C-alpha positions as CSV (number, residue, x, y, z in Angstrom):
1,M,14.6,14.9,7.7
2,I,16.6,12.4,5.8
3,I,14.3,10.2,2.9
4,Q,15.4,7.3,1.0
5,R,13.8,5.6,-1.6
6,S,13.6,2.3,-3.1
7,M,11.6,1.3,-6.4
8,S,10.7,-2.4,-7.3
9,D,12.3,-3.1,-11.2
10,G,9.5,-4.5,-11.9
11,Y,6.4,-3.5,-10.1
12,L,8.1,0.3,-10.2
13,S,6.2,0.3,-6.6
14,N,8.4,2.4,-4.3
15,S,9.1,1.6,-0.4
16,Y,10.8,4.8,1.7
17,V,12.8,5.3,4.7
18,V,12.3,8.8,6.6
19,A,13.8,9.2,9.5
20,D,14.4,13.0,11.8
21,R,18.6,12.9,11.1
22,P,21.6,11.0,11.4
23,G,21.4,8.8,14.6
24,G,18.1,9.5,15.4
25,H,14.4,7.7,15.1
26,G,12.7,6.8,11.8
27,V,9.8,5.1,10.1
28,L,9.7,2.9,7.1
29,I,6.6,3.5,4.9
30,D,5.5,0.2,2.9
31,S,8.3,-2.2,1.6
32,G,7.2,-2.9,-2.0
33,G,10.9,-2.1,-3.3
34,P,14.3,-3.6,-3.0
35,L,15.8,-4.2,0.6
36,E,19.2,-2.9,0.0
37,P,19.2,0.7,-0.7
38,I,16.7,1.2,2.7
39,L,19.3,-0.6,4.6
40,E,22.3,0.8,3.6
41,A,20.2,4.5,4.2
42,I,19.6,3.1,7.7
43,E,22.9,1.3,8.5
44,T,25.2,4.6,7.1
45,N,22.7,7.2,9.3
46,D,22.4,5.0,12.6
47,I,18.7,4.9,12.1
48,T,16.8,3.5,14.8
49,I,13.2,2.2,13.1
50,T,10.3,2.3,15.6
51,H,7.4,1.6,12.8
52,L,6.2,0.0,9.2
53,L,3.4,2.2,7.8
54,L,1.4,0.6,5.2
55,T,-0.4,3.1,2.5
56,H,-2.4,-0.2,1.8
57,H,-2.2,-4.0,1.0
58,H,-1.7,-4.6,-2.5
59,V,1.6,-6.9,-3.1
60,D,3.5,-4.6,-4.4
61,H,3.4,-2.8,-1.1
62,V,4.4,-5.2,1.2
63,I,5.8,-8.0,0.0
64,H,8.8,-7.6,2.1
65,N,7.4,-6.6,5.4
66,A,8.0,-9.6,7.3
67,D,12.1,-8.8,6.3
68,Y,11.8,-5.6,8.3
69,V,10.1,-6.9,10.9
70,E,12.4,-10.0,11.6
71,R,15.4,-7.3,10.9
72,F,14.5,-4.3,13.3
73,G,11.4,-5.9,15.9
74,C,9.1,-2.8,14.5
75,E,5.6,-3.3,14.3
76,I,2.9,-3.1,11.5
77,W,0.9,-0.4,11.3
78,G,-2.6,0.2,8.4
79,H,-5.9,1.3,8.2
80,P,-8.6,-1.3,9.6
81,A,-10.5,-1.7,6.3
82,E,-7.2,-3.1,5.0
83,R,-7.0,-5.7,7.6
84,P,-9.2,-8.2,5.4
85,Y,-6.9,-8.6,2.9
86,C,-3.8,-8.1,5.1
87,D,-2.7,-10.5,7.9
88,D,0.0,-8.6,8.8
89,I,-0.9,-5.1,9.9
90,Q,-0.6,-5.7,13.9
91,H,-2.4,-1.9,14.9
92,D,-4.7,0.2,13.5
93,L,-4.1,3.5,12.0
94,N,-7.4,5.7,11.5
95,D,-7.9,9.2,9.8
96,G,-6.4,11.9,12.1
97,D,-4.0,9.6,14.1
98,E,-0.9,10.6,14.6
99,V,2.5,8.6,15.1
100,V,5.5,9.9,16.8
101,S,9.2,8.8,15.7
102,G,11.5,10.9,17.6
103,D,11.3,14.2,16.2
104,L,8.8,13.0,13.3
105,T,4.9,13.2,13.6
106,I,3.1,11.2,11.1
107,R,-0.6,12.1,10.6
108,A,-3.0,9.6,9.0
109,L,-5.2,11.0,6.3
110,H,-7.9,8.4,5.3
111,T,-7.9,8.8,1.5
112,P,-9.8,5.3,-0.2
113,G,-10.4,4.9,-3.8
114,H,-7.9,2.9,-5.0
115,S,-8.0,0.6,-2.0
116,V,-11.1,0.9,0.6
117,G,-8.1,1.5,3.7
118,M,-5.8,3.6,1.8
119,L,-3.9,5.7,3.3
120,A,-2.1,9.4,3.1
121,L,1.1,9.5,5.7
122,V,1.8,13.6,6.4
123,V,5.2,13.7,7.7
124,N,5.8,17.2,9.8
125,D,3.3,18.9,7.9
126,E,6.3,19.2,5.2
127,I,5.9,16.2,2.9
128,V,3.1,13.5,2.2
129,F,3.4,10.2,1.2
130,T,0.3,9.4,-1.1
131,G,0.2,5.6,-1.6
132,D,-1.5,4.8,-4.9
133,T,-3.7,7.6,-5.3
134,L,-2.2,10.4,-6.3
135,F,1.3,10.5,-8.4
136,Q,2.9,12.7,-10.7
137,G,0.0,13.5,-13.6
138,T,-2.1,10.8,-12.7
139,V,-4.2,9.0,-10.0
140,G,-5.0,5.6,-9.0
141,G,-7.0,3.3,-10.4
142,T,-10.5,2.3,-8.8
143,L,-11.2,-1.1,-10.0
144,A,-8.2,-2.8,-8.1
145,P,-8.8,-5.6,-5.5
146,G,-10.7,-4.0,-2.6
147,H,-11.2,-0.7,-4.2
148,A,-13.4,1.5,-3.0
149,T,-15.1,4.0,-5.8
150,Y,-14.7,6.5,-8.2
151,A,-16.3,9.1,-6.0
152,D,-14.3,8.1,-2.9
153,L,-10.9,9.0,-5.2
154,R,-12.2,12.1,-6.6
155,R,-13.5,13.3,-2.7
156,S,-9.9,11.9,-1.5
157,I,-7.6,13.7,-3.9
158,M,-9.8,17.0,-4.0
159,D,-10.8,17.5,-0.9
160,V,-8.2,15.8,1.5
161,L,-5.1,16.0,-0.9
162,M,-5.3,19.3,-2.7
163,Q,-6.4,20.9,0.4
164,L,-3.0,20.2,1.8
165,P,-0.4,23.7,1.4
166,S,0.9,23.7,-1.9
167,E,4.5,23.5,-1.5
168,T,3.5,20.0,0.2
169,V,6.2,17.1,-1.7
170,V,4.2,14.2,-2.7
171,Y,6.0,11.1,-2.7
172,P,3.7,8.6,-4.5
173,G,3.6,4.5,-4.4
174,H,4.8,4.3,-7.7
175,T,7.7,6.2,-9.3
176,D,9.0,9.8,-9.1
177,S,7.7,12.6,-6.8
178,T,5.9,16.0,-7.4
179,T,4.0,18.6,-5.7
180,I,1.1,19.3,-4.8
181,E,1.0,22.9,-6.7
182,A,2.2,20.8,-9.7
183,E,-0.7,18.4,-9.6
184,W,-3.7,21.2,-9.0
185,E,-2.2,22.7,-12.0
186,N,-0.9,20.2,-14.4
187,N,-2.8,16.5,-13.3
188,A,-5.5,15.9,-16.3
189,F,-7.6,14.7,-13.8
190,I,-7.8,17.0,-11.3
191,R,-7.8,20.1,-13.8
192,I,-11.2,18.5,-15.4
193,W,-12.4,18.2,-11.6
194,R,-11.8,22.0,-11.1
195,G,-14.0,22.7,-14.3
196,L,-10.9,24.1,-15.8
197,D,-11.0,21.6,-18.8
198,P,-13.4,19.8,-20.5
199,E,-14.9,16.1,-20.3
200,G,-14.1,14.0,-23.5
201,T,-17.3,12.5,-24.9
202,T,-15.7,10.2,-27.6
203,P,-17.0,6.6,-27.2
204,C,-14.9,3.4,-26.2
205,K,-14.9,0.2,-24.3
206,A,-13.8,-0.8,-21.3
207,F,-13.0,-4.4,-20.2
208,G,-15.6,-4.9,-23.2
209,R,-18.3,-2.7,-21.9
210,D,-19.0,0.2,-24.1
211,A,-18.3,3.5,-22.4
212,T,-17.4,7.1,-22.9
213,L,-13.8,8.2,-22.6
214,V,-13.7,11.0,-20.2
215,V,-9.9,11.2,-20.3
216,R,-6.8,9.5,-21.3
217,A,-3.5,10.5,-18.9
218,L,-0.1,8.8,-19.1
219,D,0.2,6.6,-16.3
220,Y,3.2,6.4,-14.1
221,D,4.5,3.2,-15.8
222,G,4.3,4.7,-19.2
223,G,0.8,3.2,-20.2
224,T,-1.8,5.2,-19.8
225,K,-4.6,5.7,-17.6
226,C,-8.3,6.3,-18.8
227,W,-11.2,7.8,-16.4
228,V,-14.1,5.8,-18.5
229,R,-18.0,6.3,-18.1
230,F,-20.1,3.2,-19.1
231,T,-23.3,3.6,-20.6
232,D,-25.3,0.9,-19.1
233,D,-25.2,2.0,-16.0
234,G,-23.6,5.7,-16.2
235,T,-20.9,4.6,-13.5
236,D,-17.7,5.9,-13.7
237,E,-14.5,4.1,-12.8
238,V,-10.6,4.7,-13.7
239,A,-9.0,1.9,-15.7
240,P,-5.9,1.1,-16.7
241,G,-5.4,2.3,-20.5
242,S,-4.5,-1.1,-21.9
243,Q,-8.3,-2.1,-20.7
244,V,-9.7,1.0,-23.0
245,T,-10.1,0.3,-26.5
246,G,-11.8,2.2,-29.9
247,D,-11.2,5.6,-29.0
């Protein structure tokens, strides 16, 4: 299998080309990274591109959609819940649907939370592209445009992604890869959800509202990501650490 990543210097968002072999077939996953590394890998390995698969609609993951469609004539697939936010989607990928490209079989898993139609894409039951649901050491926020809920995010991670084989390699929507096993053991959010570590109880303010800081973890961009519980209504959210103060 061939996997080539391209990462944006600004957004730190990844796009990928995945192919079965040199001279074979492959798919594009998201389009937020610079074109050049992806195009070079496609040309060098003589890959026939069959699909552009979207994990979700946010601009840092779809910015080069039109460039790829124009160059390769591929069609764009995504979850139907993303259609109100992304006019580019031509074909629906629902939970459990499969796309075949040469010797690749890509299975869609619906993992709402960061966005309502977020998809994880499992390739040949070996690797998974998690979009902005799960990263190395952290998780996606629940307050982005078109988001679902904290409960959705937790369920998507614990009941869907963490049920994949432990050796599965995780290619996230931003920065570096990891494995299901590494996140099961080391991810601060998952450790609390597993009951291994206690919830924090420190008062804080999130977006100016009184809250309790349950956990603050290092985020993929060098900042932090915070799980907070708002005092006024008891709701949980995962928020950027820059918006959480006073802890």
